[in-house]
Residue, then its C-alpha position, 0 to 999 in steps of 0.5 A: m500500500i505504501g509503495f502504491l501511495l508514493r507512486k500515485t502521489f508522485y504521478d498526480l503531483w507531476d500531472n498537476l505540477f504547474k498548479v501545485v507550484v503556483l499554490n506553493l508560491g501563494f503560500f509563501a506569499c502569505t508567509a511574507i506577513l510574518f516578516i513584514p516587521a523585520f523589513i520595516p523596523e522603524v514602523f514596527g518597533s513595538d513588540t506588541l505589533v510584531t506579535l500581532f503580525s506573527v499571529l495574523g501570519v499564522f492564521v492567514c497561512s493556516i486558512y490558505l492551506a485549508a483552502a488548498s487542501r479542499a481544492i486539491k481533493p479532486v486530484s486524489d480522485y483521478g481528477t483535477f482542479t482549477f484556480g477558481d476552485f481554490f478561491k471558492a474553497f476559502k468560503s468553507a475552509w476558513p473555520a478549519g484554518i482557524v482551528i489549525g492556527l489556534s493549534i499552532l499557537f498553542l503548540f508554540l506556547i507548549i514548547t516555549i513556555i509550558i515545558p520550560f516552566y516544568f523543567t524549572m520546578e523545585n522538584p526536578i523529578v516531578g517537573l521532568a515527569l510532567s514535561a515528559v507527559i506533555f511532550w508525548v501527548t503533544l507529539f501524539a496530537v501533532i501526529s494526529f492533526q496531520f490528517y485534520f485538513t483531509v478529514i475535514v474534506r473527506l469525512s466530516p465538515n464538523l470541526i469537533k467530529a473531525i478532531k475526534k476522527c483524527f485521533l481515532i485514525s491515528l490510534d487505529n493506524t499508528g504505524m502509518s501515522f508515524f510513517l507519514i509524518l516522517n515522510n512529510i519531514v523528508a518531503l520538506a527537506l527535499s523541498v529545500f532543493f526546489a525552493f519549496m516549490f515541489p513538493g512543498p506544503v501543497g504537495i504534502l497536503l496532497y500526499l496526506d489526502e491520497a493516504l487517507r483516501l486509500r486508507l478508507l478503502k480498508y474500512d470499506w473492505l472491513e465493513a463488507n467483511p466483518d469477520a475478517d482479521r483487522k491485522k491482515i488486510p489484503w491490500d493487493a486485492i483492495l488496490i486492484d482497481e486503483r492500480e489499474r486506473t493509475g497504471t505505470r509510466t516510463l521516463r519517456n511517459f513523464i517527459f513526452p506524455w503526448k507521444d503515448 
């Protein structure tokens, strides 16, 4: 399943390369808000203004990614999207972006204030224990929240239900969840060589959407086979149609697709 996921994602990214690059450019245009105070220090000399712009930048970037996640969903379903779809997505995507923005700010507080506070407690054993608990709970939350945008799009527009589903998916697919977040870290590192234009944050969103979409096929199969062993999922059988629709490509197919 993992090998097919990587192959299908790469094919879909390649087929929509220009659009993915443009969306990545738009995202980094949004991140410029975070650096405005640094470029105009004489105007933004106040720490309060710097903080406000930082918070604004986090929310703008989060809402942008929420809209991008909704717009690229058809790509996973063997379709495509238009930039018009992306702009229309803002209307329904902004609440999910606000939630992620709040989560990022809370994560920042945990890392910079809460955990350091426990490390400075008079009783170092209690402080270390509490810090460890907060660290592992936070790590599990981060791993689970990586599915948030795609869960909102595919499973539930209700924000509270979507959060619950993220945790349930992560608990039921622990190995895959860890693999995905490690793979996303590698994808970000790889993006550095392409100035974050490919795969970039939008490519990672597509990868997560592809992953959840394929994972949902497991639940469809379990629903049709209630007595089956959940630890032995016949992915080869489940993915027969998917593999036929995706096909295989040679280097010539990638470079000169019109010659097929």
